[in-house]
C-alpha positions as a Markdown table, in Angstrom:
| # | Residue | x | y | z |
|---|---|---|---|---|
| 1 | Met | 0.0 | 0.0 | 0.0 |
| 2 | Ser | 1.4 | 3.4 | -1.0 |
| 3 | Ser | 1.9 | 6.1 | 1.7 |
| 4 | Ala | -0.9 | 8.2 | 0.0 |
| 5 | Ala | -3.3 | 5.3 | 0.2 |
| 6 | Ala | -2.5 | 4.7 | 3.9 |
| 7 | Gln | -3.0 | 8.3 | 4.7 |
| 8 | Phe | -6.3 | 8.4 | 2.7 |
| 9 | Leu | -7.7 | 5.5 | 4.8 |
| 10 | Arg | -6.7 | 7.1 | 8.1 |
| 11 | Asp | -8.2 | 10.5 | 7.1 |
| 12 | Ala | -11.3 | 8.9 | 5.6 |
| 13 | Ala | -12.0 | 7.0 | 8.9 |
| 14 | Glu | -11.5 | 10.2 | 10.9 |
| 15 | Lys | -13.7 | 12.4 | 8.8 |
| 16 | Ser | -16.5 | 9.9 | 8.3 |
| 17 | Ala | -16.7 | 9.7 | 12.1 |
| 18 | Asp | -16.7 | 13.5 | 12.5 |
| 19 | Leu | -20.4 | 14.2 | 12.7 |
| 20 | Ala | -19.9 | 18.0 | 13.1 |
| 21 | His | -17.8 | 18.1 | 9.9 |
| 22 | Arg | -20.4 | 16.0 | 8.0 |
| 23 | Glu | -23.2 | 18.3 | 9.2 |
| 24 | Ile | -21.3 | 21.4 | 7.8 |
| 25 | Ile | -20.9 | 19.7 | 4.4 |
| 26 | Arg | -24.5 | 18.4 | 4.4 |
| 27 | Arg | -25.9 | 21.9 | 4.9 |
| 28 | Gly | -23.6 | 23.3 | 2.2 |
| 29 | Met | -24.6 | 20.6 | -0.3 |
| 30 | Glu | -28.3 | 21.0 | 0.4 |
| 31 | Ser | -28.0 | 24.7 | -0.4 |
| 32 | Tyr | -26.1 | 23.9 | -3.6 |
| 33 | Asp | -28.7 | 21.3 | -4.6 |
| 34 | Thr | -31.5 | 23.8 | -4.3 |
| 35 | Ala | -29.6 | 26.5 | -6.3 |
| 36 | His | -28.5 | 24.0 | -8.9 |
| 37 | Leu | -32.0 | 22.8 | -9.6 |
| 38 | Lys | -33.3 | 26.3 | -9.8 |
| 39 | Gly | -30.4 | 27.3 | -12.2 |
| 40 | Arg | -31.1 | 24.3 | -14.5 |
| 41 | Ala | -34.7 | 25.4 | -14.7 |
| 42 | Arg | -33.6 | 28.7 | -16.3 |
| 43 | Ile | -32.2 | 26.8 | -19.3 |
| 44 | Lys | -34.9 | 25.7 | -21.7 |
| 45 | Asp | -33.3 | 22.3 | -22.5 |
| 46 | Trp | -30.5 | 21.4 | -20.0 |
| 47 | Glu | -29.7 | 18.1 | -21.6 |
| 48 | Ala | -29.3 | 19.7 | -25.0 |
| 49 | Ala | -27.0 | 22.2 | -23.4 |
| 50 | Arg | -24.9 | 19.4 | -21.9 |
| 51 | Glu | -24.8 | 17.7 | -25.3 |
| 52 | Lys | -23.6 | 20.9 | -27.0 |
| 53 | Cys | -20.9 | 21.4 | -24.5 |
| 54 | Gln | -19.7 | 17.8 | -24.9 |
| 55 | Gln | -19.6 | 18.2 | -28.7 |
| 56 | Ile | -17.6 | 21.5 | -28.5 |
| 57 | Lys | -15.1 | 20.1 | -26.0 |
| 58 | Arg | -14.7 | 16.9 | -28.0 |
| 59 | Gln | -13.8 | 19.0 | -31.0 |
| 60 | Ala | -11.4 | 21.1 | -29.0 |
| 61 | Ile | -9.5 | 18.3 | -27.4 |
| 62 | Asn | -9.4 | 16.1 | -30.6 |
| 63 | His | -7.7 | 19.1 | -32.4 |
| 64 | Leu | -5.9 | 20.5 | -29.4 |
| 65 | Asp | -2.7 | 21.1 | -31.2 |
| 66 | Arg | -4.3 | 23.3 | -33.9 |
| 67 | Tyr | -6.4 | 25.3 | -31.5 |
| 68 | Leu | -3.5 | 26.0 | -29.1 |
| 69 | Val | -1.3 | 27.2 | -31.9 |
| 70 | Gln | -4.1 | 29.5 | -33.1 |
| 71 | Phe | -4.5 | 30.9 | -29.6 |
| 72 | Glu | -0.8 | 31.5 | -29.3 |
| 73 | Gln | -0.6 | 33.3 | -32.6 |
| 74 | Gln | -3.4 | 35.6 | -31.7 |
| 75 | Val | -1.9 | 36.5 | -28.3 |
| 76 | Ile | 1.6 | 37.1 | -29.8 |
| 77 | Ala | 0.1 | 39.3 | -32.5 |
| 78 | Arg | -1.3 | 41.6 | -29.8 |
| 79 | Gly | 2.0 | 41.9 | -27.9 |
| 80 | Gly | 1.6 | 39.0 | -25.4 |
| 81 | His | 4.0 | 36.2 | -24.6 |
| 82 | Val | 3.2 | 32.4 | -24.5 |
| 83 | Phe | 5.3 | 29.9 | -22.8 |
| 84 | Trp | 4.8 | 26.1 | -23.2 |
| 85 | Ala | 5.6 | 24.3 | -19.9 |
| 86 | Glu | 6.1 | 20.6 | -20.1 |
| 87 | Asp | 5.8 | 20.1 | -16.3 |
| 88 | Ser | 5.3 | 22.0 | -13.1 |
| 89 | Glu | 9.0 | 22.7 | -12.7 |
| 90 | Gln | 9.2 | 24.5 | -16.0 |
| 91 | Ala | 6.0 | 26.5 | -15.3 |
| 92 | Cys | 7.1 | 27.6 | -11.9 |
| 93 | Ser | 10.6 | 28.4 | -13.1 |
| 94 | Tyr | 9.3 | 30.6 | -15.8 |
| 95 | Val | 7.1 | 32.6 | -13.5 |
| 96 | Lys | 9.7 | 32.9 | -10.8 |
| 97 | Asn | 12.4 | 34.0 | -13.2 |
| 98 | Leu | 10.1 | 36.5 | -14.8 |
| 99 | Ala | 9.2 | 37.9 | -11.4 |
| 100 | Thr | 12.9 | 38.0 | -10.3 |
| 101 | Gln | 14.0 | 39.8 | -13.5 |
| 102 | Arg | 11.3 | 42.4 | -13.2 |
| 103 | Gly | 12.0 | 43.1 | -9.6 |
| 104 | Val | 8.7 | 41.8 | -8.3 |
| 105 | Lys | 8.2 | 41.8 | -4.6 |
| 106 | Thr | 4.5 | 41.3 | -4.3 |
| 107 | Val | 2.1 | 39.1 | -6.2 |
| 108 | Val | -1.7 | 39.0 | -6.1 |
| 109 | Lys | -3.4 | 35.8 | -7.3 |
| 110 | Ser | -7.0 | 35.2 | -8.3 |
| 111 | Lys | -8.3 | 31.7 | -7.9 |
| 112 | Ser | -6.5 | 29.1 | -9.9 |
| 113 | Met | -6.5 | 25.3 | -9.4 |
| 114 | Val | -3.6 | 24.9 | -11.8 |
| 115 | Thr | -1.3 | 27.0 | -9.7 |
| 116 | Glu | -2.3 | 24.8 | -6.8 |
| 117 | Glu | -1.5 | 21.8 | -8.8 |
| 118 | Ile | 2.1 | 23.0 | -9.6 |
| 119 | His | 2.6 | 24.6 | -6.2 |
| 120 | Leu | 3.5 | 27.9 | -7.6 |
| 121 | Gly | 2.8 | 29.9 | -4.5 |
| 122 | Pro | 5.4 | 28.2 | -2.3 |
| 123 | Val | 8.0 | 28.4 | -5.1 |
| 124 | Leu | 7.5 | 32.2 | -5.2 |
| 125 | Glu | 7.5 | 32.6 | -1.4 |
| 126 | Lys | 10.7 | 30.6 | -1.2 |
| 127 | Ala | 12.2 | 33.1 | -3.7 |
| 128 | Gly | 11.3 | 35.9 | -1.3 |
| 129 | Ile | 8.2 | 37.1 | -3.1 |
| 130 | Lys | 5.1 | 37.8 | -1.1 |
| 131 | Val | 2.0 | 36.0 | -2.6 |
| 132 | Trp | -1.6 | 37.1 | -1.7 |
| 133 | Glu | -4.5 | 34.8 | -2.5 |
| 134 | Thr | -7.3 | 37.3 | -3.2 |
| 135 | Asp | -10.3 | 35.0 | -3.6 |
| 136 | Phe | -12.0 | 35.2 | -0.2 |
| 137 | Gly | -12.1 | 31.4 | 0.3 |
| 138 | Glu | -8.5 | 31.0 | -1.0 |
| 139 | Phe | -7.4 | 33.9 | 1.3 |
| 140 | Ile | -8.9 | 32.0 | 4.3 |
| 141 | Val | -7.2 | 28.6 | 3.5 |
| 142 | Gln | -4.0 | 30.4 | 2.8 |
| 143 | Leu | -4.1 | 31.9 | 6.3 |
| 144 | Arg | -4.7 | 28.4 | 7.7 |
| 145 | Gly | -1.8 | 26.9 | 5.7 |
| 146 | Glu | -4.2 | 24.5 | 3.9 |
| 147 | Ala | -5.0 | 23.5 | 0.4 |
| 148 | Pro | -8.4 | 24.3 | -1.0 |
| 149 | Tyr | -11.1 | 22.0 | 0.3 |
| 150 | His | -13.2 | 22.2 | -2.9 |
| 151 | Ile | -12.6 | 23.2 | -6.5 |
| 152 | Val | -15.2 | 26.0 | -6.3 |
| 153 | Thr | -15.6 | 26.7 | -2.6 |
| 154 | Pro | -12.2 | 26.4 | -1.0 |
| 155 | Cys | -13.3 | 26.9 | 2.7 |
| 156 | Met | -16.7 | 25.3 | 2.7 |
| 157 | His | -15.6 | 23.0 | 5.6 |
| 158 | Leu | -15.4 | 26.0 | 8.0 |
| 159 | Lys | -18.0 | 27.8 | 10.1 |
| 160 | Arg | -18.0 | 31.5 | 10.4 |
| 161 | Asp | -16.9 | 31.5 | 14.0 |
| 162 | Gln | -13.8 | 29.5 | 13.0 |
| 163 | Ile | -13.1 | 32.1 | 10.3 |
| 164 | Ala | -13.5 | 34.9 | 12.9 |
| 165 | Asn | -11.1 | 33.3 | 15.3 |
| 166 | Leu | -8.6 | 32.8 | 12.4 |
| 167 | Phe | -8.8 | 36.5 | 11.5 |
| 168 | Arg | -8.5 | 37.4 | 15.1 |
| 169 | Glu | -5.3 | 35.3 | 15.4 |
| 170 | Lys | -3.8 | 36.3 | 12.0 |
| 171 | Leu | -5.0 | 39.7 | 11.1 |
| 172 | Asp | -6.5 | 41.8 | 14.0 |
| 173 | Lys | -6.9 | 40.7 | 17.6 |
| 174 | Asn | -9.7 | 43.3 | 18.0 |
| 175 | Ile | -12.2 | 41.6 | 15.7 |
| 176 | Glu | -15.5 | 41.2 | 17.6 |
| 177 | Ser | -18.0 | 39.8 | 15.2 |
| 178 | Asp | -18.4 | 36.7 | 13.0 |
| 179 | Asp | -20.8 | 38.5 | 10.7 |
| 180 | Pro | -19.8 | 37.5 | 7.1 |
| 181 | Ala | -20.1 | 41.0 | 5.8 |
| 182 | Tyr | -17.9 | 42.4 | 8.5 |
| 183 | Leu | -15.3 | 39.7 | 8.0 |
| 184 | Met | -15.3 | 40.4 | 4.3 |
| 185 | Thr | -14.7 | 44.1 | 5.0 |
| 186 | Val | -11.7 | 43.2 | 7.1 |
| 187 | Ala | -10.3 | 41.1 | 4.3 |
| 188 | Arg | -11.1 | 43.6 | 1.7 |
| 189 | Arg | -9.2 | 46.4 | 3.6 |
| 190 | Ile | -6.1 | 44.3 | 3.7 |
| 191 | Leu | -6.3 | 43.0 | 0.1 |
| 192 | Arg | -7.0 | 46.4 | -1.3 |
| 193 | Gln | -3.5 | 47.4 | -0.1 |
| 194 | Ala | -2.1 | 44.3 | -1.7 |
| 195 | Phe | -3.7 | 45.0 | -5.1 |
| 196 | Phe | -2.2 | 48.5 | -5.3 |
| 197 | Ser | 1.3 | 47.4 | -4.1 |
| 198 | Ala | 1.7 | 44.3 | -6.3 |
| 199 | Glu | 3.9 | 44.4 | -9.3 |
| 200 | Met | 2.5 | 41.1 | -10.7 |
| 201 | Gly | -1.0 | 39.6 | -10.9 |
| 202 | Ile | -1.4 | 35.9 | -11.5 |
| 203 | Ser | -4.7 | 34.3 | -12.7 |
| 204 | Gly | -5.9 | 31.0 | -14.0 |
| 205 | Ala | -8.3 | 30.7 | -17.0 |
| 206 | Asn | -11.7 | 29.2 | -17.2 |
| 207 | Phe | -11.4 | 29.1 | -21.0 |
| 208 | Leu | -8.9 | 29.9 | -23.7 |
| 209 | Val | -10.7 | 31.0 | -26.9 |
| 210 | Ala | -8.7 | 30.0 | -29.9 |
| 211 | Asp | -10.1 | 32.1 | -32.7 |
| 212 | Ala | -10.1 | 35.3 | -30.7 |
| 213 | Gly | -6.9 | 34.6 | -28.7 |
| 214 | Val | -8.5 | 35.7 | -25.4 |
| 215 | Val | -8.6 | 34.3 | -21.9 |
| 216 | Ala | -12.0 | 34.0 | -20.3 |
| 217 | Ile | -12.1 | 34.4 | -16.5 |
| 218 | Asn | -15.2 | 34.1 | -14.3 |
| 219 | Thr | -15.4 | 35.3 | -10.8 |
| 220 | Asn | -18.0 | 36.4 | -8.3 |
| 221 | Glu | -15.9 | 38.8 | -6.2 |
| 222 | Gly | -14.2 | 41.1 | -8.7 |
| 223 | Asn | -10.8 | 40.1 | -7.4 |
| 224 | Gly | -10.0 | 38.6 | -10.8 |
| 225 | Arg | -10.3 | 42.0 | -12.6 |
| 226 | Leu | -8.2 | 43.7 | -10.0 |
| 227 | Cys | -5.5 | 41.1 | -10.3 |
| 228 | Thr | -5.4 | 41.3 | -14.0 |
| 229 | Ser | -5.7 | 45.1 | -14.6 |
| 230 | Ile | -3.8 | 46.9 | -11.8 |
| 231 | Pro | -0.3 | 45.2 | -11.6 |
| 232 | Arg | 2.0 | 46.0 | -14.4 |
| 233 | Ile | 2.5 | 42.3 | -15.2 |
| 234 | His | -0.3 | 39.8 | -15.7 |
| 235 | Val | 0.6 | 36.1 | -15.9 |
| 236 | Val | -2.1 | 33.5 | -16.9 |
| 237 | Val | -1.2 | 30.0 | -15.7 |
| 238 | Thr | -3.5 | 27.5 | -17.3 |
| 239 | Gly | -3.8 | 23.9 | -18.4 |
| 240 | Ile | -3.6 | 23.2 | -22.1 |
| 241 | Glu | -7.1 | 21.5 | -22.0 |
| 242 | Lys | -8.9 | 24.8 | -21.3 |
| 243 | Val | -9.2 | 25.8 | -25.0 |
| 244 | Leu | -12.4 | 26.4 | -26.9 |
| 245 | Pro | -12.5 | 26.8 | -30.7 |
| 246 | Arg | -14.7 | 29.9 | -31.1 |
| 247 | Leu | -15.7 | 33.0 | -29.1 |
| 248 | Glu | -19.4 | 32.1 | -29.7 |
| 249 | Asp | -18.9 | 28.9 | -27.7 |
| 250 | Leu | -18.9 | 31.0 | -24.5 |
| 251 | Ala | -22.6 | 31.6 | -25.1 |
| 252 | Val | -23.3 | 28.1 | -23.9 |
| 253 | Phe | -20.3 | 27.5 | -21.7 |
| 254 | Trp | -20.6 | 30.6 | -19.5 |
| 255 | Pro | -24.2 | 29.8 | -18.3 |
| 256 | Val | -23.6 | 26.1 | -18.1 |
| 257 | Leu | -20.5 | 26.6 | -16.0 |
| 258 | Ala | -22.3 | 29.1 | -13.7 |
| 259 | Thr | -25.3 | 26.8 | -13.3 |
| 260 | Ser | -23.2 | 23.7 | -12.5 |
| 261 | Gly | -20.8 | 25.5 | -10.3 |
| 262 | Thr | -23.1 | 27.6 | -8.1 |
| 263 | Gly | -26.6 | 27.6 | -9.5 |
| 264 | Gln | -26.3 | 31.1 | -10.9 |
| 265 | Gly | -27.5 | 32.1 | -14.3 |
| 266 | Ile | -24.1 | 33.6 | -15.0 |
| 267 | Thr | -21.2 | 34.6 | -12.8 |
| 268 | Thr | -21.0 | 38.1 | -11.5 |
| 269 | Tyr | -17.8 | 39.0 | -13.5 |
| 270 | Ser | -17.1 | 37.5 | -16.9 |
| 271 | Thr | -13.9 | 38.9 | -18.3 |
| 272 | Leu | -12.1 | 38.5 | -21.6 |
| 273 | Ile | -8.4 | 39.4 | -21.7 |
| 274 | Gly | -6.3 | 39.2 | -24.9 |
| 275 | Gly | -3.0 | 41.0 | -24.3 |
| 276 | Pro | -1.2 | 43.9 | -22.6 |
| 277 | Arg | -2.5 | 47.5 | -22.4 |
| 278 | Arg | -2.4 | 49.2 | -25.8 |
| 279 | Pro | -1.8 | 52.9 | -26.6 |
| 280 | Gly | -4.9 | 54.9 | -25.6 |
| 281 | Glu | -6.2 | 52.4 | -23.1 |
| 282 | Ala | -6.6 | 53.5 | -19.4 |
| 283 | Asp | -5.9 | 50.3 | -17.6 |
| 284 | Gly | -4.4 | 46.8 | -18.0 |
| 285 | Pro | -0.9 | 45.4 | -17.6 |
| 286 | Glu | 2.2 | 46.5 | -19.4 |
| 287 | Glu | 3.2 | 42.8 | -19.9 |
| 288 | Phe | 0.9 | 39.9 | -20.6 |
| 289 | His | 2.2 | 36.3 | -20.3 |
| 290 | Val | 0.3 | 33.0 | -20.8 |
| 291 | Val | 1.9 | 29.8 | -19.4 |
| 292 | Leu | 0.4 | 26.7 | -21.0 |
| 293 | Val | 0.9 | 23.8 | -18.6 |
| 294 | Asp | 1.0 | 20.2 | -19.8 |
| 295 | Asn | 2.1 | 18.4 | -16.6 |
| 296 | Gly | 0.9 | 15.0 | -17.8 |
| 297 | Arg | -2.0 | 16.1 | -19.9 |
| 298 | Ser | -0.4 | 15.0 | -23.2 |
| 299 | Arg | -0.2 | 11.5 | -21.9 |
| 300 | Leu | -3.9 | 11.5 | -21.2 |
| 301 | Leu | -4.5 | 13.1 | -24.6 |
| 302 | Ala | -2.7 | 10.2 | -26.2 |
| 303 | Asn | -5.1 | 7.7 | -24.6 |
| 304 | Pro | -8.2 | 7.7 | -26.8 |
| 305 | Glu | -10.2 | 5.6 | -24.3 |
| 306 | Gln | -9.8 | 8.3 | -21.5 |
| 307 | Arg | -9.1 | 11.5 | -23.4 |
| 308 | Glu | -12.5 | 12.9 | -22.6 |
| 309 | Val | -11.4 | 13.4 | -19.0 |
| 310 | Leu | -9.7 | 16.5 | -20.3 |
| 311 | His | -13.1 | 17.9 | -21.2 |
| 312 | Cys | -13.6 | 18.9 | -17.5 |
| 313 | Ile | -14.4 | 22.6 | -16.9 |
| 314 | Arg | -13.8 | 22.5 | -13.1 |
| 315 | Cys | -17.4 | 23.3 | -12.1 |
| 316 | Gly | -17.3 | 21.0 | -9.0 |
| 317 | Ala | -20.7 | 19.4 | -9.7 |
| 318 | Cys | -19.4 | 15.9 | -9.5 |
| 319 | Leu | -18.0 | 16.6 | -6.0 |
| 320 | Asn | -21.2 | 18.1 | -4.8 |
| 321 | Ile | -23.3 | 15.0 | -5.8 |
| 322 | Cys | -20.8 | 12.3 | -4.8 |
| 323 | Pro | -21.8 | 10.4 | -1.6 |
| 324 | Val | -18.2 | 9.6 | -0.8 |
| 325 | Phe | -17.1 | 13.3 | -1.0 |
| 326 | Arg | -20.1 | 14.2 | 1.2 |
| 327 | His | -18.8 | 11.8 | 3.9 |
| 328 | Ile | -15.1 | 12.3 | 3.8 |
| 329 | Gly | -14.6 | 15.8 | 2.5 |
| 330 | Gly | -12.1 | 17.3 | 0.2 |
| 331 | His | -8.8 | 17.3 | 2.1 |
| 332 | Thr | -9.0 | 13.5 | 2.7 |
| 333 | Tyr | -8.2 | 12.9 | -1.0 |
| 334 | Gly | -4.7 | 14.4 | -0.5 |
| 335 | Thr | -4.7 | 15.8 | -4.0 |
| 336 | Thr | -5.3 | 19.2 | -5.7 |
| 337 | Tyr | -8.5 | 17.9 | -7.4 |
| 338 | Pro | -10.7 | 16.0 | -5.0 |
| 339 | Gly | -13.9 | 14.0 | -5.6 |
| 340 | Pro | -14.7 | 11.9 | -8.7 |
| 341 | Ile | -12.9 | 14.1 | -11.2 |
| 342 | Gly | -9.8 | 14.1 | -9.0 |
| 343 | Ser | -10.0 | 10.4 | -8.5 |
| 344 | Val | -10.0 | 9.9 | -12.3 |
| 345 | Leu | -7.5 | 12.7 | -13.2 |
| 346 | Thr | -4.9 | 12.4 | -10.4 |
| 347 | Pro | -3.5 | 8.9 | -11.3 |
| 348 | His | -2.8 | 10.2 | -14.8 |
| 349 | Leu | -1.1 | 13.4 | -13.6 |
| 350 | Ala | 0.7 | 12.2 | -10.5 |
| 351 | Gly | 1.2 | 8.5 | -11.0 |
| 352 | Leu | -0.9 | 5.4 | -11.1 |
| 353 | Ala | 1.1 | 3.5 | -8.5 |
| 354 | Glu | 0.9 | 6.2 | -5.9 |
| 355 | Phe | -2.8 | 7.2 | -6.4 |
| 356 | Lys | -4.5 | 4.1 | -7.7 |
| 357 | His | -6.5 | 3.9 | -4.5 |
| 358 | Leu | -8.5 | 6.9 | -5.5 |
| 359 | Ser | -10.3 | 5.0 | -8.2 |
| 360 | Tyr | -11.7 | 2.8 | -5.5 |
| 361 | Ala | -13.0 | 5.8 | -3.4 |
| 362 | Ser | -16.3 | 5.5 | -5.2 |
| 363 | Ser | -19.6 | 3.7 | -4.9 |
| 364 | Leu | -19.8 | 3.6 | -8.7 |
| 365 | Cys | -23.4 | 4.9 | -8.4 |
| 366 | Gly | -23.0 | 7.0 | -11.5 |
| 367 | Ala | -24.3 | 10.3 | -10.0 |
| 368 | Cys | -21.2 | 12.1 | -11.0 |
| 369 | Ser | -21.7 | 11.2 | -14.7 |
| 370 | Ser | -25.3 | 12.2 | -14.5 |
| 371 | Val | -24.6 | 15.8 | -13.4 |
| 372 | Cys | -21.4 | 16.5 | -15.4 |
| 373 | Pro | -22.2 | 19.4 | -17.7 |
| 374 | Val | -19.9 | 18.1 | -20.4 |
| 375 | Lys | -21.1 | 14.5 | -20.0 |
| 376 | Ile | -17.8 | 12.9 | -18.9 |
| 377 | Asn | -18.5 | 9.3 | -18.2 |
| 378 | Leu | -16.7 | 9.5 | -14.8 |
| 379 | His | -17.7 | 6.2 | -13.3 |
| 380 | His | -16.6 | 4.4 | -16.4 |
| 381 | His | -13.2 | 6.1 | -16.2 |
| 382 | Leu | -12.9 | 5.1 | -12.5 |
| 383 | Leu | -13.3 | 1.5 | -13.6 |
| 384 | Gln | -10.8 | 2.0 | -16.4 |
| 385 | Asn | -8.2 | 3.3 | -13.9 |
| 386 | Arg | -8.7 | 0.1 | -11.9 |
| 387 | Arg | -8.1 | -2.0 | -15.0 |
| 388 | Asp | -5.0 | 0.1 | -15.8 |
| 389 | Ala | -3.6 | -0.4 | -12.3 |
| 390 | Thr | -4.1 | -4.2 | -12.6 |
| 391 | Glu | -2.5 | -4.4 | -16.0 |
| 392 | Ala | 0.4 | -2.3 | -14.9 |
| 393 | Gly | 1.1 | -4.6 | -12.0 |
| 394 | Ala | 0.3 | -1.8 | -9.5 |
| 395 | Thr | -1.8 | -4.1 | -7.4 |
| 396 | Lys | -0.5 | -6.4 | -4.6 |
| 397 | Ser | 0.3 | -10.0 | -5.5 |
| 398 | Ser | -2.2 | -11.2 | -2.9 |
| 399 | Glu | -5.0 | -9.2 | -4.6 |
| 400 | Arg | -4.1 | -10.7 | -7.9 |
| 401 | Phe | -4.2 | -14.2 | -6.5 |
| 402 | Val | -7.5 | -13.7 | -4.8 |
| 403 | Phe | -9.2 | -12.3 | -7.9 |
| 404 | Ser | -7.7 | -14.9 | -10.1 |
| 405 | Met | -9.3 | -17.6 | -7.8 |
| 406 | Trp | -12.6 | -15.7 | -7.9 |
| 407 | Arg | -12.5 | -15.6 | -11.7 |
| 408 | Arg | -11.8 | -19.3 | -11.9 |
| 409 | Ala | -14.7 | -20.0 | -9.5 |
| 410 | Met | -17.1 | -17.8 | -11.5 |
| 411 | Leu | -16.2 | -19.6 | -14.7 |
| 412 | His | -16.8 | -23.1 | -13.2 |
| 413 | Pro | -20.3 | -23.5 | -11.6 |
| 414 | Arg | -19.3 | -26.5 | -9.5 |
| 415 | Ile | -16.3 | -24.8 | -8.0 |
| 416 | Tyr | -18.5 | -21.8 | -7.3 |
| 417 | Ala | -21.1 | -23.9 | -5.6 |
| 418 | Phe | -18.5 | -25.8 | -3.5 |
| 419 | Gly | -16.9 | -22.5 | -2.5 |
| 420 | Gly | -20.3 | -21.2 | -1.3 |
| 421 | Trp | -21.0 | -24.4 | 0.7 |
| 422 | Ser | -17.6 | -24.3 | 2.3 |
| 423 | Met | -17.9 | -20.7 | 3.3 |
| 424 | Arg | -21.3 | -21.2 | 4.9 |
| 425 | Lys | -20.0 | -24.2 | 6.9 |
| 426 | Gly | -16.8 | -22.5 | 7.9 |
| 427 | Leu | -18.5 | -19.3 | 9.0 |
| 428 | Arg | -21.2 | -21.2 | 10.9 |
| 429 | Leu | -18.3 | -23.0 | 12.8 |
| 430 | Leu | -16.4 | -19.8 | 13.4 |
| 431 | Tyr | -19.4 | -17.9 | 14.7 |
| 432 | Gly | -20.3 | -20.8 | 16.9 |
| 433 | Leu | -16.9 | -20.5 | 18.5 |
| 434 | Gly | -17.4 | -16.8 | 19.1 |
| 435 | Leu | -14.7 | -15.7 | 16.8 |
| 436 | Ala | -16.8 | -13.2 | 14.7 |
| 437 | Gly | -14.8 | -10.1 | 14.1 |
| 438 | Ser | -11.5 | -11.8 | 15.0 |
| 439 | Ala | -8.4 | -12.0 | 12.7 |
| 440 | Leu | -9.7 | -15.4 | 11.5 |
| 441 | Asp | -13.0 | -14.0 | 10.3 |
| 442 | Pro | -13.0 | -13.1 | 6.6 |
| 443 | Met | -15.9 | -10.8 | 7.4 |
| 444 | Gln | -14.0 | -9.0 | 10.2 |
| 445 | Val | -14.3 | -5.5 | 8.8 |
| 446 | Trp | -18.1 | -5.8 | 9.0 |
| 447 | Asn | -18.3 | -7.9 | 12.1 |
| 448 | Arg | -15.8 | -6.0 | 14.2 |
| 449 | His | -18.5 | -3.4 | 15.1 |
| 450 | Arg | -21.7 | -5.2 | 14.1 |
| 451 | Ser | -23.6 | -8.4 | 14.8 |
| 452 | Pro | -22.7 | -11.2 | 12.3 |
| 453 | Val | -24.8 | -11.4 | 9.2 |
| 454 | Pro | -27.3 | -14.3 | 9.6 |
| 455 | Leu | -26.2 | -17.2 | 7.4 |
| 456 | Pro | -28.7 | -18.8 | 5.1 |
| 457 | Ser | -29.5 | -22.5 | 5.5 |
| 458 | Lys | -29.4 | -23.0 | 1.7 |
| 459 | Ser | -27.6 | -21.2 | -1.2 |
| 460 | Phe | -29.6 | -19.1 | -3.6 |
| 461 | Arg | -29.0 | -21.7 | -6.3 |
| 462 | Ala | -30.6 | -24.4 | -4.1 |
| 463 | Arg | -33.6 | -22.2 | -3.4 |
| 464 | Trp | -33.9 | -21.4 | -7.0 |
| 465 | Arg | -34.0 | -25.0 | -8.0 |
| 466 | Asn | -36.7 | -25.7 | -5.4 |
| 467 | Gly | -38.8 | -22.7 | -6.4 |
| 468 | Phe | -40.1 | -19.9 | -4.1 |
| 469 | Asn | -43.5 | -19.4 | -2.4 |
| 470 | Thr | -45.3 | -16.1 | -2.3 |
| 471 | Asn | -43.4 | -15.1 | 0.9 |
| 472 | Gly | -40.1 | -15.5 | -0.8 |
| 473 | Lys | -39.3 | -18.7 | 1.0 |
| 474 | Ala | -38.2 | -21.9 | -0.7 |
| 475 | Asn | -40.9 | -24.5 | -1.2 |
C-alpha cells in the first residue's frame, strides 16, 4: 500500500466519524442542490446544453494542437507572450524567473487550481516574493496553511466563528463579530493594499478562446479583474485543455459553468483578456504572459479511451453530488483535485502506482456522470483506472491471487457452488466458537462493530431449483 493510500484510509476513517464536519458539508450541499436545480430550470433544455458542451469540448480536445497554436498566434500578435511548460517545474521556473528579472516583490493571485497543482505559491514565497490569494475562500485557507477543500468553494468546511477566530489570530486581535459582511470588510481592507502594491498579478483561466486569442475568466468577487488590470505584469497559468474553438462557444459554456458551479444564471464578473495594455487604453498590464501547462495532460490526450477526462471545466458538480465526498470531504483525498474528477485525473497526472487507491474511493453509483455538464463518463473512467492499475502490476500479488481464484470460480459453476457451501459451513463454525470479528474472520471488517450477518441455510442456487413461495421462501 502506498503512503498516499494509507493516509487516505486514516483520514477517511477520521472524517467519516466526525459528525460535526459532516453536518457542515451536508448543509452546504443542500444549499447547492437547491440552487443547482433552480439554475437548471432557467435553461430551456438542460440536456441539449450538456450535449452541445460535450460536442464542443470533443472537437477542441481532438484538435488541441491546432487550436492552441491558433490561440498562441493571436496572443503574440497583440504583444503578449506564450510559454509552453512541459511540467510543473518548467512552469514555476518561468514565473519565478520573470518575477525576479522584473524586480517583483508582491504578487496578487486570483483563484487558480492549476497554480495549486504546480505549487506555484510556495515556489515564489521561497524566492522571497510575497504572494496574496485574493479570492476570499482562498485567502482564508492560505491563512490556515491549507490546500483548498473544494474546487469552487475552498473553505466550505469552515464555520464563520472559525473564520472569525482565524482573522483574530492572524489579522486583527480586536475583531469582535463573526458576521460574514464584517469579516469580508476586514479582508477587503487588507487585500486592497495588496492590489495596489503588487507588481505582478497571476490568474488562471476558465477558458482559452482559440479564434479570438483571449482568456476568459469568471469570478464572483471582482478580485480577478483587480489582479489582471492593476499590476504592471499579468501572468495567466492554465492547463492546455482549457481551450475552446470559437468565441461564440462561450454563449453556452458561461451559463452552463455558472449553473453547474453555483446555480447562478451567469457569474458576476465574466472577463475577456487578450493582451497587454495598448496605446490609448486606461488600464491593463504592461506585460501579458500565458503559461500553458502540460504536466501529464499530453499522456492523457494520447489515450483515446480516456481522453474525454480533459473535457472537464472544473465546475465541481461531481464533487457536490458524490456520496463519498459528502462523507469524507475534500482534504481526505490528499490531491489538488478531490472528488470523482480528482480520482479519475490524479492517477494520470501524479502517477498510477501512488494514487490508484482513489479509483476505489467511489460507490460507482454514476451520480457524477449524470450531473457532469460536459457529460464525462466518470464512473466508467474510475473502472478503467482500476483496470489500468491491474494491467500495470500496480496491485498487490495477494490481490491478484484472490481475484484470479474468484475468476476461476465464476467460470466453473461446480467450483463456485462448492466455495459457497464451504464458506457457509466455515462461518457457521467460526461464529459458533465466538470468533466473529477476529483476525480469523473473513468478514472481520463488517463484524468488528456489528452483529454477524445471519447465514442462510441454503444457497440461492438451491432455493432457485426448489422454487419460491409467495413469501419469498423456498418450497
